[in-house]
C-alpha positions, 0 to 999 in steps of 0.5 A: 323767168320774167326777163325773158319776155322784155327781152324778146320784145327787144326793149330798149331799157331792161330793169332787173331786181335781184335776177341772180337770187335764188340761183347757184352761182354757176347759173347766176354767172351764165345768166349775167353774161347773157345780160352783158351780151344783151348790153352790147347789142344796143340795150341798157340793162340795169339790175341789183344784185346782192352778194356777187361773185368776183367774175360777176362783178367784173362783167358790169360796165358800171358799178354803183354802191349804195349805202343808207340811200347815198352812193359811195361808189359809182365808177367802173369795176376797179373798186379794189384800187379805189378803196385801197387808196382810201385806207380799205384795203381787200384781205387776201383771199377775200371776195372784193365784192363781198368785203366791200358790201360789208364795208358799206353796210350798217350794223345796227346790233348796237348803238356805237357800231351803227354810230361808226358805220354811219360815219364811214359811210358818210365819209366814202360818200363825200370822198366819192363827191371830191374824186374825179374819177371817170364814170364811163370809159374813155372810148363811150361818151354815151349809150345809144338806145334802140329806136325800134318801137315796142311791139309784140310778136305778130298775131299768127306767131302768138296763135301758134306758140299759144295753141302749142302751149294749149295742147301741151297742158291739155295732154300733159294732164293725162290722168284728167283727160282719162277720167273725163273719158272714162266718165263719158264711157260709163255714163254711156255703157250705163244708158246703153245697157238700160236699153239693151234688154230690147234685142233685136227688136226696135225700142218702143216709140216712148222709150225711143223718144226718152233716150234721144233726150237723154243723150242730148242732155246728160253730157253737155250737163256734165261739161258745163261744170268741167269747163268752168272750173277749168276756165278759172283755174287759168284765169289768174295766169291769163290776167297777168299774161294779158296785163303784161302784154304778153299776147293779145285776146284774139290769139289767145281766143282762138288757141283756146278754142281750136286747141280744145277741139281734139279733146271735145271731138274724142269725148263727144265719140267715146259717149255717142258711139256705145250708147247708140249701138247698144240701145239699137238705134237706126244702124244706118251709117248716114243716120248715125253720122247725122245723129253724131253731128247733133250730139256733137253741136249739143255738147259744143253748145254746152261748152260754149256757153260755159266759156262765156259764164267763166269769163263774164263772172268773176268767181268759180260760184257765180260762173257755176250759177250762171251756167248751171241756171242757163242749162236748166232753162235751156233743158226745160224748154226742150220740148221733152219735160213740157209740150211746146204748145203748152208753154207760156209766152216767155218760155216758148220764147226761150225754146227758140234759142234753146239748143236742147230743143233744136238738138232734140228736134233734129234727133227725132227727125233723124231716127224717126223719119222713113221708119215704119212703127206697127200701131194696135188699135184694138183688133186693127194694126196700122203701120205708121210712119215714125215722123208722125209721131214727131208732128205729134210732139209739135216738133217737125216745124222746121226741116233738118238742116235747120236744126244744124244751122240754129245749133251752129248760130248759137254756138257762134253767138256764145263764142262771140260772147265769150271773146267780148267778155276776154276783150272788155272784162278783166279776167282776174283770179277769185283772189284779186277780186 
């Protein structure tokens, strides 16, 4: 409920507006008992209620009955004796709280009834001013407030709660997880069976190059829209929780990033494993592991880019447009659609930050280095190292480890931009803008 967070924060004053509304009488009674215990624990609890049951009324330390903006009762919960002394006894077997709330209410169904009720409440308010009934218990002359400053739980504690919620929410929606997994598996099987016809023979050079670029392009593109849509579905809750001070941005950021890692790893594995073996790519375990790490980083680059696009722009439509635009730029400057040497100056600049370019370059080196291909020139057949093909594409300009380092750097840059967006841009939902 809404009062749980201030309760945990140990606020000195707790103000609640109709906390029992919508609750059954048993739950409402237990709630007020809990609030009464809080008041005994060095807190000031103020609440408004309508039609409380009699045992709830007896839990209050001080009762104020208001009518038309004036107090008609402002003492201990001994209202039966007070109103009886004024000539308004409570009928037998009637809930005193309901009876006296009705007594001070204004009946506006007719002018005569309204005038009668106003006269009665004005009389009760005047008599309250003239009475000398003590409004506080004799044993208590003041309410001592807690001197403890407002504070959130520690960041580590915030992180532990948020990451548990993140993982729980992700795995609770099993249908969506299964759909994403089946989508990745179906995409992998379709592409894999397309190249499965090669049998035991190695794929031709041209087909292998096209396959590697397709592996690095299909899944990252699908991830962009999914991540943006999910982030925008969470924005309303995130905005209100941050505004209420329930947690800070840093624990949420790390919980969001780390909590989605299991899903990301499983998604990438389901996608990359079938397509790799069905297409008959290099079956060396170390080559597969190196290729998998490149695909994993490319997909994570796409995911971090989508997180940034979702946080920096206010609506789903604008974030999707930005995510698709960035991906298209990185796709076109990846070195496959057009050769790196044939790009004009601005496009060549973008190619240096394109995760598609570095992932494609790395996969080419992993698959072709040390693999011999037969090249026929008329009646002459030559054995050529596959890395020469990569060099002809002007892709083997940097060592393999630099491809991994650049991909990691791209992830870190987009994650930093995502964090800064969360920190300095208010994460309102679409309806709030």
